[in-house]
C-alpha positions in Angstrom: -65.6 17.4 -9.0 -64.0 14.2 -10.1 -65.7 11.2 -11.4 -66.4 8.2 -9.3 -63.5 6.2 -10.7 -60.8 8.9 -10.0 -57.9 8.0 -7.8 -57.9 9.3 -4.2 -54.1 9.4 -3.9 -53.4 12.2 -6.4 -50.4 14.5 -6.2 -52.6 17.2 -4.7 -54.0 14.8 -2.0 -50.5 13.6 -1.1 -49.2 17.1 -0.9 -52.1 18.1 1.4 -51.6 15.1 3.6 -47.8 15.8 3.7 -48.5 19.4 4.8 -50.7 18.1 7.6 -48.0 15.7 8.8 -45.3 18.4 8.9 -47.6 21.1 10.3 -48.9 18.9 13.1 -45.4 17.6 13.9 -44.4 21.3 14.5 -47.6 21.7 16.5 -46.7 18.6 18.6 -43.2 20.1 19.1 -44.9 23.2 20.6 -47.1 21.0 22.8 -44.1 19.2 24.2 -41.7 22.1 24.7 -44.0 25.0 25.8 -44.7 23.7 29.3 -40.9 23.6 30.0 -40.5 27.0 28.5 -43.2 28.6 30.7 -42.0 27.0 33.9 -38.3 27.4 33.0 -36.9 30.5 31.2 -40.2 32.5 31.7 -40.2 31.7 35.5 -44.0 31.1 35.6 -46.1 28.4 37.3 -48.9 26.0 36.4 -51.4 28.9 36.4 -49.2 30.7 33.9 -49.0 27.6 31.8 -52.8 27.2 31.8 -53.1 30.9 30.7 -50.7 30.4 27.8 -52.2 27.1 26.6 -55.8 28.4 27.0 -55.0 31.6 24.9 -54.6 29.4 21.9 -58.0 27.8 22.2 -59.8 31.1 22.8 -58.9 32.7 19.5 -59.2 29.3 17.7 -62.8 28.8 18.8 -63.8 32.5 18.3 -62.5 32.9 14.7 -63.5 29.5 13.2 -67.0 30.5 12.0 -65.6 33.6 10.3 -62.7 31.6 8.8 -65.2 29.1 7.5 -67.0 31.7 5.4 -63.7 33.2 4.3 -62.6 29.8 3.1 -65.6 29.6 0.8 -65.3 33.1 -0.5 -61.5 33.5 -0.9 -60.4 29.9 -1.6 -58.9 27.0 0.3 -55.3 27.3 -0.9 -55.0 31.0 -0.1 -56.3 30.6 3.5 -54.1 27.6 4.1 -51.0 29.5 2.9 -51.9 32.5 5.1 -52.4 30.2 8.1 -49.3 28.1 7.7 -47.1 31.1 7.0 -48.4 32.9 10.1 -47.8 29.7 12.0 -44.1 29.7 10.9 -43.7 33.4 11.9 -45.2 32.8 15.3 -43.0 29.8 16.1 -40.0 31.9 15.1 -41.3 34.7 17.4 -40.7 32.4 20.4 -37.0 33.3 19.9 -37.7 36.8 21.2 -40.2 35.9 24.0 -38.9 36.9 27.4 -42.1 37.3 29.4 -45.3 35.4 29.9 -47.5 38.1 28.4 -45.5 38.0 25.2 -46.0 34.2 25.0 -49.8 34.7 25.5 -49.9 37.2 22.6 -48.0 34.7 20.4 -50.3 31.9 21.4 -53.4 34.0 20.7 -52.1 34.6 17.1 -51.2 30.9 16.8 -54.9 30.1 17.4 -55.8 32.2 14.4 -53.2 30.5 12.3 -54.4 27.1 13.3 -58.0 28.0 12.4 -57.0 29.2 9.0 -55.0 26.1 8.2 -57.2 23.5 9.8 -60.6 24.7 8.4 -59.3 25.4 4.9 -57.5 22.0 4.9 -60.6 20.1 5.9 -62.6 21.8 3.1 -59.8 21.1 0.6 -59.7 17.5 1.7 -63.4 17.1 1.0 -63.0 18.8 -2.4 -60.2 16.4 -3.4 -62.0 13.2 -2.4 -63.8 11.5 -5.3 -67.5 11.1 -4.8 -68.4 8.6 -2.2 -64.9 8.5 -0.7 -64.9 11.5 1.7 -64.7 9.3 4.8 -61.8 7.4 3.4 -59.9 10.6 2.6 -60.6 11.9 6.1 -59.4 8.7 7.6 -56.1 8.7 5.8 -55.5 12.4 6.5 -56.2 12.1 10.2 -53.4 9.5 10.4 -51.0 12.3 9.3 -52.4 14.5 12.1 -52.1 11.7 14.7 -48.5 10.9 13.7 -47.5 14.5 13.7 -48.9 15.1 17.2 -47.2 11.9 18.4 -43.8 12.6 16.8 -43.6 16.3 17.5 -43.0 16.1 21.3 -40.3 13.5 20.8 -38.5 15.7 18.3 -39.0 18.7 20.6 -37.4 16.8 23.5 -34.5 15.7 21.4 -33.8 19.3 20.2 -34.3 20.7 23.7 -31.9 18.3 25.3 -29.4 18.8 22.5 -29.1 22.6 22.3 -31.9 24.2 24.3 -35.0 26.2 23.6 -33.7 28.3 20.7 -32.8 25.2 18.6 -36.2 23.7 19.4 -38.0 26.9 18.1 -35.7 26.9 15.0 -36.6 23.3 14.4 -40.3 24.0 14.7 -40.0 27.0 12.3 -38.2 24.9 9.7 -40.9 22.3 9.9 -43.6 25.0 9.5 -41.7 26.4 6.4 -41.6 22.9 5.0 -45.4 22.8 5.5 -45.6 26.1 3.5 -43.8 24.4 0.7 -46.1 21.5 0.7 -49.2 23.7 0.7 -47.8 25.5 -2.4 -48.1 22.2 -4.2 -51.8 22.0 -3.5 -54.0 23.6 -6.2 -57.1 25.6 -5.4 -59.8 23.1 -4.9 -62.8 25.3 -4.1 -65.7 25.7 -6.6 -67.3 29.1 -7.2 -70.7 29.5 -5.7 -73.7 29.8 -8.0 -74.5 33.4 -8.8 -77.9 33.1 -7.0 -76.5 31.3 -3.9 -76.9 33.0 -0.5 -73.9 33.2 1.8 -73.7 30.3 4.2 -74.7 30.9 7.8 -71.9 32.0 10.1 -72.8 29.0 12.3 -73.8 26.4 9.7 -77.0 24.6 10.8 -76.2 21.4 9.0 -73.1 21.0 11.3 -74.8 21.7 14.6 -76.2 18.2 15.6 -73.3 16.2 14.2 -70.9 18.7 15.7 -72.5 18.5 19.2 -72.3 14.7 19.0 -68.7 14.9 18.0 -68.1 17.2 21.0 -69.3 14.5 23.4 -66.9 12.0 21.9 -63.9 14.3 21.9 -64.7 15.5 25.4 -64.9 12.0 26.7 -61.7 10.8 25.1 -59.6 13.8 25.9 -60.8 13.5 29.5 -59.7 9.9 29.4 -56.3 10.8 28.1 -55.9 13.5 30.8 -56.7 11.1 33.6 -55.4 7.7 32.5 -51.9 8.2 33.8 -53.2 9.0 37.3 -55.7 6.1 37.1 -53.0 3.7 36.1 -50.9 4.8 39.1 -53.9 4.4 41.5 -54.4 0.8 40.3 -50.7 -0.1 40.6 -50.0 -0.2 36.8 -46.6 1.6 36.6 -46.2 1.3 32.9 -48.9 4.0 32.4 -47.5 5.3 29.1 -48.3 2.0 27.4 -52.0 2.8 27.7 -52.1 5.9 25.4 -49.7 4.1 23.1 -52.2 1.2 22.7 -55.0 3.7 22.3 -53.2 5.6 19.5 -52.0 2.5 17.7 -55.5 1.1 17.5 -57.0 4.3 16.2 -54.3 4.8 13.5 -54.4 1.1 12.5 -58.2 1.1 12.1 -58.2 4.3 10.1 -55.7 2.8 7.7 -57.1 -0.7 7.4 -60.8 0.3 7.5 -60.5 3.7 5.8 -63.5 3.0 3.5 -65.9 2.0 6.2 -67.3 5.5 6.7 -68.3 5.6 3.0 -69.8 2.2 2.9 -72.1 2.6 5.9 -74.6 5.5 6.6 -72.2 8.0 8.3 -74.6 9.1 11.0 -75.4 5.5 12.0 -71.7 4.8 12.1 -71.1 7.9 14.2 -73.8 6.8 16.7 -72.4 3.3 16.9 -69.0 4.7 17.4 -70.2 6.9 20.3 -72.0 3.9 21.8 -68.8 1.9 21.6 -66.9 4.8 23.3 -69.5 4.7 26.1 -69.1 1.0 26.6 -65.3 1.4 26.8 -65.6 4.2 29.3 -68.1 2.1 31.4 -65.5 -0.7 31.5 -62.9 1.7 32.6 -65.1 3.0 35.4 -66.6 -0.2 36.5 -63.4 -2.3 36.5 -60.6 -0.2 38.2 -57.9 -2.9 37.5 -55.2 -3.3 34.9 -57.3 -5.8 32.8 -60.3 -3.5 33.0 -58.2 -0.5 32.1 -56.6 -2.2 29.1 -59.9 -3.8 27.8 -61.7 -0.5 28.2 -59.0 1.4 26.4 -59.2 -1.1 23.4 -63.0 -0.7 23.2 -62.8 3.1 23.5 -60.1 3.3 20.8 -62.3 1.2 18.4 -65.1 3.7 18.8 -62.9 6.7 18.4 -61.3 5.3 15.2 -64.5 5.8 13.2 -66.1 8.8 14.9 -64.4 11.8 13.3 -64.4 10.5 9.7 -68.1 9.5 10.0 -69.1 12.9 11.4 -67.3 14.9 8.7 -68.5 12.5 6.0 -72.1 13.2 7.2 -71.6 17.0 7.4 -69.9 17.3 4.0 -72.5 15.0 2.4 -75.3 17.3 3.5 -73.9 20.7 2.2 -73.1 21.9 -1.3 -69.4 22.2 -2.3 -69.4 26.0 -2.0 -70.5 25.8 1.7 -67.9 23.2 2.9 -65.7 25.9 4.5 -68.5 27.2 6.6 -69.5 23.7 7.5 -66.0 22.7 8.5 -65.6 25.9 10.5 -68.7 25.1 12.6 -67.9 21.5 13.1 -64.3 22.1 14.2 -65.5 24.5 16.9 -66.9 21.4 18.7 -63.5 19.7 18.5 -61.9 22.7 20.2 -64.6 22.8 22.8 -64.2 19.1 23.4 -60.5 19.4 23.9 -60.9 22.2 26.4 -64.1 21.0 28.1 -63.4 17.3 28.4 -60.4 17.5 30.8 -62.1 20.2 32.8 -65.4 18.3 33.2 -63.8 15.0 34.0 -61.3 16.6 36.3 -64.1 18.1 38.3 -65.9 14.8 38.4 -62.7 13.0 39.5 -62.1 15.6 42.2 -65.5 15.0 43.7 -66.0 11.2 43.2 -62.7 9.7 42.0 -61.5 8.8 38.6 -63.8 5.8 38.0 -66.7 8.1 38.6 -65.2 10.5 36.0 -65.1 7.7 33.5 -68.8 7.0 34.2 -69.6 10.7 33.6 -67.7 10.5 30.3 -69.7 7.4 29.4 -73.0 9.1 30.0 -71.8 12.1 27.9 -70.9 9.9 24.9 -74.1 7.9 25.2 -76.0 11.2 25.1 -74.1 12.0 22.0 -75.2 8.8 20.4 -78.8 9.4 21.4 -78.6 12.9 19.9 -78.0 11.5 16.5 -81.1 9.3 16.5 -83.5 11.9 15.0 -81.1 12.7 12.3 -80.6 9.1 11.4 -84.3 8.7 10.8 -84.4 11.6 8.4 -83.8 11.0 4.8 -80.5 12.7 3.7 -80.9 15.5 1.2 -78.7 15.0 -1.8 -76.3 17.8 -2.5 -75.5 19.0 -6.0 -72.0 18.0 -7.0 -70.4 19.5 -10.0 
């Protein structure tokens, strides 16, 4: 591992961040185009769309623990290359999809590809970060992810409007191949485990409490994003797309400007404070169903989200030895997937029974519980990990 004075922005780190940007732009393209593909050429309905989208999450969640251990045993670079290459092949496979069941199979395999790339990439990111700067590295890398997810649907719409679905799939494939080229510039970053080291647990215990806390934050915020358009319409705020734009701009800006904060503060305390801030923002959204309440609640929520993920991963990676980072990343990222799937479902049910303001209050209670969950861990003295 590098010395404390080593630069963060090395050629390897830049190549890894660039691969994230290109990969998640292609992923964002799929997010934007797939619903129109399912309900258009495939002739399916919203239920079919849910099946296709859900297939991705099923395999992604199931294989992550196994992928985590593979990343530690076989190396970060190799697994990233396998994942991103498989990703490119599966995007290209959209060109021959003619039935919903074929798309479901493709999406199942895409979930495996995502797990390989995402888990190995997180572990490599922690490896490349100089000591004491893991949170900063995660903050900057997450900006690439956010930008990719934001830009991908726009690119997908442009290609779709220009020449149709085939050109959109070809564009996504080319982006994925560019990501392959970027990953090839990243050296192997993993360190061999000591000869007497036991294999990491399939579900890494060090990641359970932080991961569950992260789940509450992800579930609350993804539920917010799923409902905010309808909420804006209900309170007579027609420019609803401005709200997620403000949310995303604040998160990205904070992660760039305050990238070093997760390393300068105790990460679990910062994560707990972030979740508490998320809860306050969600309470404002629920208690003040008006345009000013919506906008102010969104700002507070975004400020909490900005520091949550970097703080959680800084805490997790700071509590495990280098040769177990893959397993720890595999376990932690399961909770991200569960939050993305469970948040909209939980808040949608709450909204159906009591209205959207009630759903926001449910989300606030969930994130507040996540903050409380971290309290025992905050009181414990962190165990120093051996860094080579």
